C-alpha positions as CSV (number, residue, x, y, z in Angstrom):
1,M,25.8,3.2,9.0
2,P,24.4,5.4,6.3
3,E,21.3,7.4,7.5
4,F,18.6,8.0,4.7
5,G,15.6,10.4,4.4
6,P,12.8,10.8,2.1
7,Q,12.9,9.2,-1.2
8,E,13.3,11.8,-4.4
9,N,12.2,9.2,-7.2
10,A,12.8,5.6,-7.9
11,N,12.8,3.3,-11.3
12,V,12.1,-0.2,-11.0
13,D,12.4,-2.6,-13.8
14,I,11.1,-5.9,-13.2
15,T,11.3,-9.1,-16.0
16,L,10.1,-12.7,-15.9
17,E,11.2,-14.5,-18.7
18,L,9.9,-18.2,-18.8
19,L,12.5,-20.3,-21.0
20,P,11.6,-23.8,-22.7
21,D,13.5,-25.7,-20.5
22,A,11.4,-24.8,-17.7
23,R,13.5,-22.4,-16.0
24,C,12.6,-18.7,-14.9
25,H,14.9,-15.9,-16.0
26,V,14.5,-13.0,-13.3
27,T,16.0,-9.7,-13.7
28,V,15.2,-6.6,-11.5
29,N,16.7,-3.1,-11.8
30,I,16.4,-0.3,-9.4
31,E,17.6,3.2,-9.4
32,A,16.8,5.8,-7.0
33,R,17.9,8.8,-4.7
34,F,17.8,9.7,-1.2
35,E,18.7,12.3,0.9
36,M,21.8,11.6,2.7
37,E,23.2,12.6,6.2
38,G,26.2,10.7,5.9
39,W,28.2,7.4,6.1
40,G,29.5,7.9,9.3
41,D,32.5,5.9,10.6
42,L,32.2,2.5,9.2
43,P,34.4,-0.5,10.9
44,I,35.8,-1.9,7.6
45,T,36.7,-0.9,4.4
46,S,36.1,-4.2,2.7
47,G,34.8,-7.5,3.7
48,S,34.1,-11.2,1.9
49,L,32.1,-14.2,3.1
50,S,31.4,-17.6,1.8
51,L,29.0,-20.1,2.9
52,D,28.5,-24.0,1.9
53,V,25.5,-25.3,3.1
54,S,25.0,-29.6,2.5
55,S,23.2,-32.4,4.0
56,P,25.5,-35.3,4.8
57,S,22.4,-37.3,5.9
58,S,18.8,-37.1,6.7
59,G,18.7,-35.2,9.8
60,R,21.6,-33.5,9.7
61,L,23.0,-29.9,8.2
62,K,26.6,-29.1,7.6
63,L,27.9,-25.3,7.7
64,D,31.3,-24.3,6.1
65,V,31.7,-20.5,6.5
66,S,35.0,-18.7,6.0
67,G,35.6,-14.8,5.4
68,S,37.9,-11.9,5.8
69,A,37.3,-8.3,6.9
70,T,39.6,-5.3,6.2
71,L,39.1,-3.1,9.2
72,S,39.3,0.8,8.9
73,E,42.4,2.6,10.8
74,A,40.3,3.8,13.9
75,E,38.7,0.0,14.0
76,V,42.6,-1.4,13.7
77,A,43.8,0.7,16.8
78,E,40.5,-0.8,18.7
79,I,41.4,-4.8,18.3
80,P,42.5,-6.2,21.9
81,E,46.2,-7.9,21.7
82,E,44.2,-11.1,23.1
83,I,42.6,-11.1,19.5
84,T,45.3,-10.4,17.2
85,M,47.7,-13.3,19.3
86,M,44.9,-16.3,18.5
87,N,45.1,-18.5,16.5
88,A,42.6,-21.7,15.4
89,E,44.2,-24.3,17.6
90,M,43.6,-21.8,20.4
91,I,40.0,-21.1,19.5
92,N,39.0,-24.9,19.2
93,S,40.5,-25.4,22.9
94,Y,38.1,-23.0,23.7
95,I,35.6,-24.4,22.1
96,A,36.0,-27.9,23.6
97,L,36.2,-26.4,27.4
98,S,33.2,-24.5,26.7
99,G,31.0,-27.8,26.5
100,I,29.0,-26.1,23.5
101,E,29.1,-29.4,21.4
102,G,26.3,-31.9,22.2
103,G,23.8,-29.0,23.4
104,S,21.3,-26.8,21.7
105,I,21.8,-23.8,19.9
106,S,19.1,-22.0,22.0
107,E,21.6,-22.9,24.9
108,A,24.9,-21.2,22.7
109,L,23.0,-18.2,22.0
110,S,21.8,-17.5,25.5
111,E,25.8,-17.8,26.8
112,L,26.6,-15.7,24.1
113,W,23.9,-13.0,24.8
114,T,24.8,-12.6,28.6
115,M,28.6,-11.2,26.9
116,I,26.9,-8.7,25.0
117,P,25.9,-5.3,26.5
118,G,22.0,-4.7,26.0
119,A,21.4,-7.9,24.1
120,E,19.4,-9.2,26.8
121,E,16.5,-7.3,25.5
122,I,16.7,-9.1,22.3
123,E,14.1,-12.2,22.0
124,L,15.9,-15.2,20.5
125,P,13.9,-17.6,18.5
126,E,13.4,-21.2,20.4
127,M,15.6,-23.6,18.3
128,E,15.8,-26.1,21.3
129,D,15.6,-29.0,18.9
130,I,18.6,-28.1,16.9
131,V,21.6,-29.5,18.5
132,I,25.1,-28.7,17.8
133,E,27.2,-31.8,16.9
134,S,30.5,-30.4,16.1
135,I,32.2,-27.0,15.8
136,R,35.6,-26.3,14.8
137,C,37.3,-22.9,13.6
138,T,39.3,-24.3,10.2
139,K,41.4,-21.1,10.2
140,F,42.1,-17.7,11.9
141,S,44.4,-15.0,11.1
142,W,45.5,-11.4,11.7
143,R,47.6,-9.7,9.1
144,E,47.1,-6.0,9.8
145,P,44.5,-4.5,8.8
146,T,42.8,-7.9,7.6
147,L,41.1,-10.3,9.8
148,G,40.3,-13.7,8.4
149,A,38.2,-16.7,9.8
150,G,36.9,-20.1,9.0
151,L,34.3,-22.4,10.9
152,T,32.5,-25.6,10.4
153,T,29.6,-27.1,12.1
154,T,27.4,-29.9,11.7
155,L,23.7,-29.5,13.4
156,S,21.1,-31.8,13.9
157,G,17.3,-32.0,14.4
158,E,14.1,-33.3,13.0
159,I,13.9,-30.1,11.0
160,F,16.8,-31.3,8.9
161,E,14.7,-34.4,8.1
162,N,12.6,-32.6,5.5
163,E,13.2,-34.2,2.0
164,E,12.1,-30.9,0.2
165,L,14.7,-29.0,2.1
166,R,17.5,-31.6,1.4
167,D,16.5,-31.4,-2.3
168,E,17.4,-27.9,-2.2
169,L,21.0,-28.8,-0.9
170,P,23.7,-28.1,-1.5
171,I,23.7,-24.2,-1.6
172,N,26.5,-22.0,-2.0
173,V,26.7,-18.4,-1.0
174,D,29.4,-15.6,-1.7
175,W,29.2,-12.5,-0.6
176,S,31.6,-9.2,-0.8
177,I,31.4,-5.5,0.0
178,D,33.8,-2.5,-0.7
179,I,33.6,0.8,1.4
180,S,34.7,4.3,0.4
181,E,34.1,7.7,1.3
182,T,31.3,8.5,-1.6
183,S,30.5,5.0,-2.3
184,I,29.6,1.5,-1.1
185,S,29.4,-1.5,-3.4
186,S,28.2,-5.2,-2.1
187,T,27.4,-8.4,-4.3
188,L,25.7,-11.5,-3.2
189,E,25.7,-14.7,-5.5
190,A,24.2,-17.8,-4.6
191,G,23.6,-21.0,-6.0
192,G,21.9,-24.3,-5.5
193,E,20.1,-27.6,-7.0
194,K,17.0,-25.5,-8.3
195,G,18.6,-21.9,-8.6
196,E,21.0,-19.5,-8.7
197,F,21.0,-15.4,-8.6
198,T,23.3,-12.5,-8.3
199,F,22.2,-9.6,-6.2
200,E,24.3,-6.2,-6.3
201,I,23.6,-3.3,-4.8
202,G,25.4,0.2,-4.9
203,L,25.5,3.3,-3.2
204,T,27.3,6.7,-4.4
205,A,27.3,9.8,-2.3
206,E,26.7,13.0,-5.0
207,D,26.2,16.1,-2.8
208,T,23.7,16.2,-0.3
209,T,21.9,12.8,-1.7
210,V,23.0,9.1,-2.5
211,R,22.1,7.3,-5.7
212,M,21.2,3.7,-5.3
213,E,21.3,1.1,-8.0
214,L,20.2,-2.2,-7.3
215,T,20.4,-5.0,-9.6
216,F,19.1,-8.7,-9.3
217,D,19.8,-11.6,-12.0
218,G,18.4,-15.0,-11.1
219,Y,17.3,-18.2,-12.8
220,F,14.6,-20.7,-11.0
221,D,13.3,-24.0,-11.8
222,L,9.7,-24.0,-13.0
223,P,7.4,-27.2,-12.5
224,V,6.9,-29.8,-15.3
225,V,3.9,-31.6,-15.8
226,G,4.0,-34.3,-18.1
227,D,5.5,-32.6,-21.4
228,N,4.6,-29.1,-20.3
229,V,5.8,-26.4,-18.3
230,Q,2.8,-25.2,-15.9
231,W,3.4,-22.7,-13.8
232,D,0.8,-20.9,-11.6
233,F,2.6,-17.3,-10.7
234,E,0.5,-17.3,-7.6
235,A,2.6,-15.5,-4.5
236,P,3.3,-16.9,-1.4
237,E,1.3,-15.9,1.6
238,M,3.3,-13.3,3.7
239,E,2.8,-15.5,7.0
240,M,5.0,-18.3,5.6
241,I,7.7,-15.5,4.7
242,P,10.0,-15.2,7.7
243,G,9.6,-11.5,9.1
244,L,6.6,-10.5,6.9
245,E,4.3,-12.1,9.0
246,N,2.9,-8.8,9.9
247,F,3.2,-7.2,6.8
248,D,0.1,-5.1,5.5
249,L,-0.6,-5.3,1.9
250,E,-4.1,-3.5,2.3
251,N,-2.2,-0.2,1.0
252,L,0.1,-2.0,-1.3
253,G,-1.2,-1.0,-4.5
254,E,-0.9,2.7,-3.6
255,L,2.6,2.3,-2.1
256,L,3.6,1.1,-5.6
257,K,2.1,4.0,-7.4
258,Q,4.9,6.0,-5.8
259,Y,7.3,4.4,-7.9
260,D,8.1,4.3,-11.8
261,I,7.3,0.9,-12.3
262,D,7.5,-1.0,-15.7
263,F,6.9,-5.0,-15.2
264,T,7.5,-7.5,-18.4
265,L,6.5,-11.3,-18.6
266,K,8.1,-13.0,-21.6
267,V,6.9,-16.4,-22.7
268,P,7.5,-19.1,-25.6
269,E,5.3,-18.5,-28.7
270,D,3.3,-21.9,-28.0
271,A,2.4,-20.7,-24.3
272,S,-1.0,-20.9,-22.9
273,M,-2.1,-17.7,-21.0
274,S,-5.1,-17.2,-18.3
275,G,-5.5,-14.8,-15.5
276,L,-3.1,-12.3,-16.3
277,P,-3.8,-8.9,-14.8
278,P,-5.3,-6.3,-16.9
279,G,-3.8,-3.2,-18.2
280,Y,-1.0,-5.0,-20.3
281,S,0.2,-4.1,-23.8
282,K,1.2,-7.0,-26.0
283,E,3.8,-7.8,-28.6
284,G,4.4,-11.6,-29.7
285,G,5.2,-13.2,-26.6
286,T,5.8,-10.2,-24.3
287,Y,3.5,-8.4,-22.1
288,T,4.2,-5.3,-20.6
289,W,2.9,-3.4,-17.9
290,S,4.0,0.4,-17.1
291,G,3.2,3.0,-14.5
292,D,-0.1,2.8,-12.4
293,N,-0.8,-0.6,-14.8
294,A,2.6,-1.8,-13.3
295,A,1.5,-1.1,-9.7
296,D,-2.2,-2.4,-9.9
297,A,-0.8,-5.8,-11.7
298,L,1.7,-6.2,-8.9
299,D,-0.7,-5.5,-6.4
300,L,-3.4,-7.9,-7.6
301,V,-0.6,-10.8,-8.2
302,L,0.8,-10.1,-4.6
303,T,-2.4,-9.8,-2.4
304,G,-3.5,-13.2,-4.4
305,E,-6.5,-11.5,-6.2
306,V,-5.2,-12.4,-9.6
307,Q,-4.1,-16.3,-9.8
308,G,-2.5,-16.5,-13.3
309,N,-1.5,-19.5,-15.2
310,V,0.9,-20.0,-17.9
311,T,1.6,-23.4,-19.8
312,Y,3.7,-24.4,-22.8
313,G,5.8,-27.3,-23.9
314,Y,9.1,-28.4,-22.2
315,K,12.1,-28.8,-24.1
316,P,15.1,-30.5,-22.1
317,P,18.4,-28.6,-22.4
318,A,20.9,-29.8,-25.2
319,E,23.6,-31.7,-23.7
320,F,27.1,-29.9,-24.4
321,P,28.5,-32.0,-27.5
322,W,31.5,-33.1,-25.7
323,L,32.5,-35.5,-28.3
324,V,32.6,-33.0,-30.9
325,V,34.7,-30.7,-28.7
326,G,37.0,-33.7,-27.8
327,A,37.3,-34.2,-31.9
328,L,38.0,-30.3,-32.4
329,V,40.6,-30.2,-29.5
330,V,42.5,-33.5,-31.2
331,A,42.1,-32.0,-34.6
332,V,43.7,-28.6,-33.2
333,V,46.2,-30.9,-31.6
334,V,47.2,-32.5,-35.0
335,V,47.7,-29.2,-36.9
336,V,49.9,-28.0,-34.6
337,V,52.1,-31.0,-34.4
338,V,52.2,-31.2,-38.0
339,A,52.8,-27.4,-38.6
340,V,55.6,-27.8,-36.0
341,A,57.2,-30.5,-37.7
342,L,57.1,-29.1,-41.0
343,R,58.9,-26.0,-39.7
344,R,61.8,-28.1,-38.6
345,R,62.4,-29.6,-41.8
């Protein structure tokens, strides 16, 4: 994998645009340079993964996964013949013999971990209450140098009875990556009932440094109260975010000031604002924080020292005029038919 040294510079541009139809359009662009020690020998040259998450009923979660990976020449040579000869039917036979169905995820992972050298040192999360109801391999193919596979599984447990979770489903996630000697590019797209986003990252080798370009573009629903959109841009507590429970925010402001940051908030003209961090410039409904002011503003919001509020009138999205489109299609067809008939006279 790439090994990066100290950061040389980074430019960060963050924009939040609050839309009349109760959606927030978020864009983040980051450009940075790092010292580079090299890519190393990566096992794949390209790959893709698709994940569909749904809930067929309360207390049940269904996952459909499919993907493929194009292996490097060195990795192809290491593939055991047993793998290249396998197919979906064989894998499903192994699953049936393993007795994994009906057991908990913790039990399945514990058995898997014993087969991986050094994995016994990794502490697994407690998931005794999540049961694997069914698991099936939907496809498995080896066409050198590409390996493709698909899996569907249904899980059950009390955690999946959470209606707030079920309201977010279904969720669809698509990921892809392409790797060469001088570049790595990856795209992640996700969409659900209440939002969608695209995340792209590109790494390019330039002499002794690597240039990183990262973009995030997403839409998320905002709360509607009566006839108004009402959003309190209060950051979630870190202990509520998996993996960030022990993240120290004490020196966040000084850390952010190492970067060249622009932070922009765009709101409709009728918006009522309160509790904004200081240090912004304003033009119409656009508020902009730059440099140290942007670092201080993000620090205040993320540490909860500032809890702003934006309220404005809600305007439902206009329905697509299918009747008009249908009439236009009919009109075009009539014109084409008439034209063809006249040319044949």
